C-alpha positions as CSV (number, residue, x, y, z in Angstrom):
1,X,183.0,21.2,209.4
2,X,186.1,21.6,211.6
3,X,187.2,17.9,211.0
4,X,186.8,18.5,207.2
5,X,188.9,21.7,207.3
6,X,191.6,19.9,209.3
7,X,191.5,17.0,206.8
8,X,192.0,19.5,203.9
9,X,195.0,21.0,205.7
10,X,196.6,17.4,206.1
11,X,195.8,16.5,202.4
12,X,197.3,19.8,201.0
13,X,200.5,19.4,203.0
14,X,200.7,15.7,202.0
15,X,200.0,16.1,198.3
16,X,201.7,19.4,197.8
17,X,200.3,22.4,195.9
18,X,200.7,20.9,192.4
19,X,199.1,17.5,193.2
20,X,196.3,19.2,195.1
21,X,195.8,21.4,192.0
22,X,195.6,18.3,189.8
23,X,193.0,16.7,192.1
24,X,190.9,20.0,191.9
25,X,191.1,20.3,188.1
26,X,190.2,16.6,187.6
27,X,187.3,16.9,190.0
28,X,186.1,19.9,188.0
29,X,186.2,17.9,184.8
30,X,184.2,15.1,186.3
31,X,181.7,17.6,187.7
32,X,181.1,19.0,184.2
33,X,180.3,15.5,182.9
34,X,177.9,14.9,185.8
35,X,175.6,17.6,184.7
36,X,172.9,15.1,183.6
37,X,172.5,13.8,187.0
38,X,172.1,17.3,188.4
39,X,169.2,18.0,186.1
40,X,167.5,14.6,186.7
41,X,168.1,15.0,190.5
42,X,166.1,18.2,190.5
43,X,163.3,16.5,188.6
44,X,163.1,13.4,190.8
45,X,163.2,15.5,194.0
46,X,160.4,17.8,192.7
47,X,158.1,15.0,191.7
48,X,158.5,13.2,195.0
49,X,157.9,16.3,197.1
50,X,155.0,17.4,194.9
51,X,153.3,14.0,195.3
52,X,153.8,14.2,199.1
53,X,152.3,17.7,199.2
54,X,149.4,16.7,197.0
55,X,148.6,13.7,199.3
56,X,149.3,11.1,196.5
57,X,151.1,8.6,198.8
58,X,150.1,5.7,196.5
59,X,152.2,7.1,193.6
60,X,155.5,7.3,195.5
61,X,156.5,3.7,194.7
62,X,155.9,4.3,191.0
63,X,157.9,7.6,191.1
64,X,160.7,5.9,193.0
65,X,161.0,2.9,190.6
66,X,160.7,5.1,187.5
67,X,163.5,7.4,189.0
68,X,165.8,4.4,189.6
69,X,165.1,3.1,186.1
70,X,166.1,6.5,184.6
71,X,169.3,6.7,186.7
72,X,170.3,3.2,185.5
73,X,170.1,4.5,181.9
74,X,172.0,7.7,182.9
75,X,174.8,5.5,184.4
76,X,175.3,3.9,181.0
77,X,175.3,7.3,179.2
78,X,177.9,8.6,181.8
79,X,180.2,5.6,181.2
80,X,180.2,6.4,177.5
81,X,180.7,10.1,178.1
82,X,183.6,9.6,180.6
83,X,185.3,7.3,178.1
84,X,185.1,9.7,175.3
85,X,186.1,12.7,177.5
86,X,189.1,10.8,178.8
87,X,190.8,11.0,175.4
88,X,189.8,14.7,175.1
89,X,191.0,15.9,178.5
90,X,194.4,14.1,178.3
91,X,195.2,15.1,174.8
92,X,195.9,18.8,175.2
93,X,192.8,20.2,177.0
94,X,194.2,19.9,180.6
95,X,197.5,21.6,181.5
96,X,199.2,19.0,183.7
97,X,202.9,18.3,184.1
98,X,204.1,15.4,182.0
99,X,205.5,13.5,185.1
100,X,202.1,13.6,186.8
101,X,199.9,12.6,183.8
102,X,199.9,9.0,184.9
103,X,198.6,9.9,188.4
104,X,196.0,12.3,186.9
105,X,194.6,9.6,184.7
106,X,194.1,7.3,187.7
107,X,192.4,10.1,189.6
108,X,190.1,10.5,186.6
109,X,189.2,6.8,186.5
110,X,188.5,6.7,190.3
111,X,186.3,9.8,190.2
112,X,184.4,8.6,187.1
113,X,183.7,5.3,188.7
114,X,182.4,6.8,191.9
115,X,180.3,9.3,190.0
116,X,178.6,6.5,188.0
117,X,177.7,4.7,191.3
118,X,176.7,7.8,193.1
119,X,174.0,8.7,190.5
120,X,172.1,5.7,191.8
121,X,171.7,7.4,195.2
122,X,169.6,10.3,193.8
123,X,166.2,8.7,194.2
124,X,167.1,7.5,197.7
125,X,168.3,10.9,198.8
126,X,165.0,12.4,197.4
127,X,162.9,9.9,199.4
128,X,164.9,10.8,202.6
129,X,164.5,14.5,201.9
130,X,160.7,14.1,201.2
131,X,160.3,12.4,204.6
132,X,162.3,15.3,206.2
133,X,164.5,12.7,207.9
134,X,167.5,15.0,208.6
135,X,168.7,12.8,211.3
136,X,170.0,10.1,209.0
137,X,172.0,12.8,207.2
138,X,173.6,13.8,210.5
139,X,174.6,10.2,211.4
140,X,175.9,9.3,208.0
141,X,177.6,12.7,207.6
142,X,179.5,12.3,210.9
143,X,180.6,8.8,210.1
144,X,182.0,9.6,206.7
145,X,183.6,12.8,207.9
146,X,185.6,10.8,210.5
147,X,186.5,8.2,207.8
148,X,187.8,11.0,205.5
149,X,190.0,12.2,208.4
150,X,191.4,8.7,208.8
151,X,192.1,8.7,205.0
152,X,193.9,12.0,205.3
153,X,196.0,10.8,208.2
154,X,196.9,7.7,206.3
155,X,197.9,9.6,203.1
156,X,200.2,11.8,205.2
157,X,202.2,8.7,206.3
158,X,202.0,6.3,203.3
159,X,205.0,5.7,201.0
160,X,202.8,5.0,198.0
161,X,201.9,7.6,195.4
162,X,199.9,9.9,197.6
163,X,197.7,11.4,194.9
164,X,196.7,7.9,193.5
165,X,196.1,6.5,196.9
166,X,194.0,9.5,198.0
167,X,191.9,9.3,194.8
168,X,191.2,5.6,195.3
169,X,190.3,5.8,198.9
170,X,188.0,8.9,198.4
171,X,186.3,7.0,195.6
172,X,185.7,4.0,197.9
173,X,184.2,6.2,200.6
174,X,181.8,7.8,198.1
175,X,180.7,4.4,196.8
176,X,180.3,3.1,200.4
177,X,178.2,6.2,201.2
178,X,175.9,5.4,198.3
179,X,175.3,1.8,199.4
180,X,174.6,2.8,203.0
181,X,171.9,5.2,202.0
182,X,170.4,2.6,199.6
183,X,170.4,-0.1,202.4
184,X,168.8,2.3,204.9
185,X,166.0,3.4,202.5
186,X,165.1,-0.2,201.5
187,X,164.8,-1.2,205.2
188,X,163.0,2.1,206.3
189,X,160.6,3.1,203.6
190,X,157.9,0.9,202.0
191,X,158.0,2.8,198.7
192,X,161.6,1.8,198.2
193,X,160.7,-1.5,196.6
194,X,162.4,-2.3,193.3
195,X,159.9,-3.9,190.9
196,X,160.6,-2.4,187.5
197,X,158.0,-4.5,185.6
198,X,155.2,-3.6,187.9
199,X,155.9,0.0,188.9
200,X,157.9,1.6,186.1
201,X,155.6,4.1,184.4
202,X,157.0,5.2,181.0
203,X,154.5,8.1,180.7
204,X,155.8,9.3,184.1
205,X,159.4,8.8,182.9
206,X,158.6,11.0,179.9
207,X,157.2,13.8,182.1
208,X,160.2,13.6,184.4
209,X,162.6,13.8,181.5
210,X,160.7,16.7,179.9
211,X,161.0,18.6,183.2
212,X,164.6,17.6,183.5
213,X,165.2,18.8,179.9
214,X,164.0,22.2,180.8
215,X,166.3,22.2,183.8
216,X,169.1,20.6,181.7
217,X,170.6,23.8,180.3
218,X,170.5,25.5,183.7
219,X,172.3,22.6,185.4
220,X,174.8,22.3,182.5
221,X,175.7,25.9,182.4
222,X,175.8,26.1,186.2
223,X,178.4,23.3,186.2
224,X,180.4,25.1,183.5
225,X,180.2,28.3,185.4
226,X,181.8,26.6,188.4
227,X,184.1,24.0,187.0
228,X,184.7,25.5,183.5
229,X,186.4,28.4,185.4
230,X,188.9,25.9,186.7
231,X,189.9,24.7,183.2
232,X,190.2,28.3,181.9
233,X,192.4,29.2,184.9
234,X,194.4,26.0,184.4
235,X,195.2,26.8,180.8
236,X,196.3,30.3,181.5
237,X,198.0,29.9,185.0
238,X,198.6,26.2,185.7
239,X,197.8,23.9,188.5
240,X,199.3,26.1,191.3
241,X,196.4,28.6,190.8
242,X,194.0,25.7,190.7
243,X,195.2,24.8,194.2
244,X,194.3,28.2,195.4
245,X,190.8,27.7,193.8
246,X,190.6,24.4,195.6
247,X,191.3,26.0,199.0
248,X,188.7,28.7,198.4
249,X,186.2,26.1,197.3
250,X,186.9,23.8,200.3
251,X,186.6,26.6,202.9
252,X,183.5,28.1,201.4
253,X,181.9,24.6,201.1
254,X,182.7,23.8,204.7
255,X,181.5,27.1,206.0
256,X,178.3,26.6,204.1
257,X,177.5,23.2,205.8
258,X,175.0,24.7,208.2
259,X,173.2,27.0,205.7
260,X,173.1,24.1,203.1
261,X,171.6,21.8,205.7
262,X,168.9,24.3,206.5
263,X,168.1,24.7,202.7
264,X,167.9,20.8,202.5
265,X,165.4,20.9,205.3
266,X,163.3,23.6,203.6
267,X,163.3,22.1,200.1
268,X,160.7,19.4,200.8
269,X,158.5,21.9,202.6
270,X,158.5,24.3,199.6
271,X,157.8,21.3,197.3
272,X,154.8,20.2,199.4
273,X,153.4,23.7,199.6
274,X,153.5,23.8,195.9
275,X,151.8,20.5,195.6
276,X,149.0,21.7,197.9
277,X,148.8,24.9,195.8
278,X,149.6,27.1,198.8
279,X,151.9,29.6,197.0
280,X,151.5,32.3,199.7
281,X,153.0,30.1,202.4
282,X,155.6,28.8,200.0
283,X,156.9,32.3,199.3
284,X,156.7,33.2,203.0
285,X,158.9,30.2,203.8
286,X,161.3,31.1,201.0
287,X,161.7,34.7,202.5
288,X,162.5,33.4,205.9
289,X,164.8,30.6,204.8
290,X,166.7,33.1,202.5
291,X,167.5,35.3,205.4
292,X,168.3,32.6,207.8
293,X,170.7,30.8,205.5
294,X,172.4,34.2,204.8
295,X,172.7,34.9,208.5
296,X,174.0,31.4,209.3
297,X,176.8,31.7,206.6
298,X,177.5,35.2,207.6
299,X,178.1,34.1,211.2
300,X,181.1,31.9,210.0
301,X,182.1,34.0,206.9
302,X,182.4,37.5,208.5
303,X,185.2,36.7,211.0
304,X,186.9,34.5,208.5
305,X,186.9,37.2,205.8
306,X,188.3,39.7,208.2
307,X,191.0,37.4,209.6
308,X,191.6,35.2,206.5
309,X,195.3,36.0,206.5
310,X,195.9,34.8,210.0
311,X,193.6,31.7,209.7
312,X,195.1,30.4,206.5
313,X,198.7,30.9,207.7
314,X,198.0,28.9,210.8
315,X,195.8,26.3,209.1
316,X,198.1,25.6,206.1
317,X,201.9,25.2,206.3
318,X,202.1,26.6,202.8
319,X,199.4,29.0,201.6
320,X,199.0,29.0,197.8
321,X,199.4,32.4,196.1
322,X,196.0,34.1,195.7
323,X,194.3,31.7,198.1
324,X,193.4,34.5,200.7
325,X,191.7,36.8,198.2
326,X,190.0,33.9,196.5
327,X,188.6,32.8,199.8
328,X,187.2,36.2,200.6
329,X,185.6,36.8,197.1
330,X,184.2,33.3,197.0
331,X,182.6,33.7,200.4
332,X,181.1,37.0,199.3
333,X,179.7,35.3,196.2
334,X,178.2,32.5,198.3
335,X,176.6,35.0,200.7
336,X,174.9,36.9,197.9
337,X,173.6,33.6,196.4
338,X,171.9,32.7,199.7
339,X,169.4,35.6,199.1
340,X,168.0,33.9,196.0
341,X,168.6,30.1,196.5
342,X,165.2,29.6,198.2
343,X,163.4,31.5,195.4
344,X,165.0,29.1,192.9
345,X,163.4,26.2,194.8
346,X,160.0,27.9,194.6
347,X,160.3,28.3,190.8
348,X,161.4,24.6,190.5
349,X,158.6,23.5,192.7
350,X,155.9,25.4,190.8
351,X,157.0,23.6,187.6
352,X,156.8,26.1,184.8
353,X,160.6,26.4,184.3
354,X,161.1,26.4,180.5
355,X,161.7,30.1,179.8
356,X,163.3,30.5,183.2
357,X,165.8,27.7,182.5
358,X,166.7,29.0,179.1
359,X,167.5,32.5,180.3
360,X,169.2,31.4,183.4
361,X,171.5,29.2,181.3
362,X,172.7,32.1,179.3
363,X,173.5,34.2,182.5
364,X,175.3,31.3,184.1
365,X,177.8,30.6,181.2
366,X,178.3,34.1,179.8
367,X,181.2,34.8,182.3
368,X,183.5,32.1,180.7
369,X,184.2,33.8,177.4
370,X,184.5,37.2,179.1
371,X,187.1,35.8,181.6
372,X,188.9,34.0,178.7
373,X,189.3,37.2,176.8
374,X,190.4,39.2,179.8
375,X,193.1,36.5,180.6
376,X,194.2,36.5,177.0
377,X,194.6,40.3,177.2
378,X,196.8,39.9,180.3
379,X,194.4,40.7,183.1
380,X,194.9,39.3,186.6
381,X,193.3,36.0,187.7
382,X,191.3,38.1,190.3
383,X,188.9,39.1,187.5
384,X,187.5,35.6,187.5
385,X,185.8,36.2,190.8
386,X,184.8,39.8,190.0
387,X,183.1,38.7,186.8
388,X,181.5,35.7,188.6
389,X,179.9,38.0,191.1
390,X,178.5,40.4,188.4
391,X,177.0,37.6,186.2
392,X,176.2,34.8,188.7
393,X,174.9,36.9,191.5
394,X,173.5,40.1,190.1
395,X,172.4,39.4,186.6
396,X,171.3,35.7,187.2
397,X,169.9,36.8,190.6
398,X,167.7,39.4,188.9
399,X,166.3,36.7,186.6
400,X,165.4,34.5,189.6
401,X,163.5,37.4,191.2
402,X,161.7,38.1,187.9
403,X,160.4,34.5,187.5
404,X,159.6,34.2,191.3
405,X,157.2,37.2,190.7
406,X,155.9,35.9,187.5
407,X,155.3,32.2,188.3
408,X,154.9,32.2,192.1
409,X,153.2,35.6,192.6
410,X,156.0,37.0,194.7
411,X,155.8,40.6,195.9
412,X,159.2,42.0,194.7
413,X,159.0,45.2,196.9
414,X,158.2,43.0,199.9
415,X,161.2,40.7,199.0
416,X,163.6,43.6,198.9
417,X,162.3,45.1,202.0
418,X,162.0,42.0,204.2
419,X,165.0,39.9,202.8
420,X,167.6,42.0,200.9
421,X,167.5,45.3,202.9
422,X,167.2,43.6,206.2
423,X,170.1,41.1,205.4
424,X,172.4,43.9,204.3
425,X,171.5,46.2,207.2
426,X,172.1,43.3,209.7
427,X,175.7,43.0,208.4
428,X,176.8,46.6,208.9
429,X,177.3,46.6,212.7
430,X,179.3,43.2,212.9
431,X,181.5,44.3,209.9
432,X,182.3,47.7,211.3
433,X,183.1,46.3,214.8
434,X,185.2,43.4,213.3
435,X,187.2,45.8,211.1
436,X,187.9,48.2,213.9
437,X,189.3,45.4,216.1
438,X,191.3,44.1,213.1
439,X,192.8,47.5,212.5
440,X,193.8,48.5,216.1
441,X,194.9,45.2,217.6
442,X,198.2,43.5,216.6
443,X,198.2,40.4,214.3
444,X,197.7,37.5,216.7
445,X,195.5,34.6,217.9
446,X,194.1,36.9,220.5
447,X,192.9,39.4,217.9
448,X,191.2,36.6,215.8
449,X,189.3,35.3,218.9
450,X,188.1,38.9,219.8
451,X,187.0,39.4,216.2
452,X,185.0,36.1,216.2
453,X,183.4,36.9,219.6
454,X,182.5,40.5,218.8
455,X,181.1,39.9,215.3
456,X,179.0,37.0,216.7
457,X,177.5,39.0,219.5
458,X,176.8,42.0,217.2
459,X,175.3,39.8,214.6
460,X,172.8,38.3,217.1
461,X,171.9,41.8,218.2
462,X,171.4,43.0,214.7
463,X,169.4,39.9,213.7
464,X,167.0,40.4,216.7
465,X,166.4,44.1,216.2
466,X,166.9,44.5,212.4
467,X,167.0,41.2,210.6
468,X,163.7,39.6,211.7
469,X,160.1,40.6,211.1
470,X,157.6,40.6,213.9
471,X,156.2,37.1,212.9
472,X,159.7,35.7,212.7
473,X,160.6,37.1,216.1
474,X,157.5,35.4,217.6
475,X,158.5,32.2,215.9
476,X,162.1,32.5,217.2
477,X,160.8,33.1,220.8
478,X,158.6,30.0,220.5
479,X,161.7,28.0,219.3
480,X,163.8,29.2,222.3
481,X,160.9,28.2,224.6
482,X,160.8,24.7,223.1
483,X,164.5,24.3,223.4
484,X,164.4,25.3,227.1
485,X,161.6,22.8,227.8
486,X,163.6,20.0,226.1
487,X,166.7,20.9,228.0
488,X,164.8,20.9,231.3
489,X,163.2,17.6,230.5
490,X,166.7,16.0,230.3
491,X,167.7,17.3,233.7
492,X,167.1,14.9,236.6
493,X,164.6,16.2,239.1
């Protein structure tokens, strides 16, 4: 996380605000076109986890081969889509300075190529996730994080076009990451055997595509909700504001590393519980993981939100306008989303997602026309994040809760009591203490350190006495005991 944040600092300073904004807006455009892979990825992961939970180990090879076959077809569709979109994006849709159009086009080509290759990794990631092999993610993640730092240092000192060089090297790293994961799976897991003629099941492919089609609108509108906002902002305010969005996205993404990893570990467990028809345990796990992912993100987000001004001014030599408030609001939005993300996994794992997906799609995309109208009327860019929180967190979140109750038999009052209220109550003491220190101590590195320490201690106290239920406290105590035993076992006698 820290290496990635430092790499972002180097890249922003090397590229400048305008070129960094170009990289952000092109990445958003590619992200929109990658929506098909997102919907199929959810379907593949669900089928593999469900088969594991149902004890159908003999079907994993068939599911894997069918998934790879589908992804090959998707790659061809993406190539056609990227080619058509190239002429649309660079003929008036994107607001990019004339003298940087050439570089922007190269960035588009690099990102499109890496996306086409990356979609092939989806079945392999699903297999690793189903086996709950989080260690491999750790090793590969550390390796490629360090390689990204090397790329950033090189970009800072090269005399070539920095934007083009950065795009090409990042594409190479992404493609290399895909091949490493594929190689590992073929050597580690017996089900990763490619024999299309023997194992591809067209009936299974149909079922997976039907499931993916239900999820398609949700994935598509979710992509538009995130990346379509970049294009709307770009058309009204230019690439400088896109750079501020890019900073907010980078910071929130890096601060979410730990909570995302926990969600990644929980996802196969939820899928397996659904496969074994143990919905009670599935919901219980979702409740605990929702709170814990919220607490993990809050641990990093709380001091950052309070001290964002000092951190960004130290971290970046030139802070883009609006970056500070964007970071604060984006982190708030991400915190709220933690409370329902595990419930989404439950709904996906249970499988009856047609009505849920249709309604969720509407709630995800509705903010774009609203924001467009507000910008046209002259409202500030800050309304982008305000409307996002209202539509994506509160309205779409209510829909998630509704279908978790309907499809997974979740007790709504229990959810609000054990998850929402406990999570919010846990935040009160750390926030008050942090704000008091921020208010009465002078602007300095010392104040930032004190805020971090105090909010962290108060958070742990609040989690212990407010955030956790009795069962979760017992589980936590057992975990501490296990950690102590492992530490002692490493100490020479």
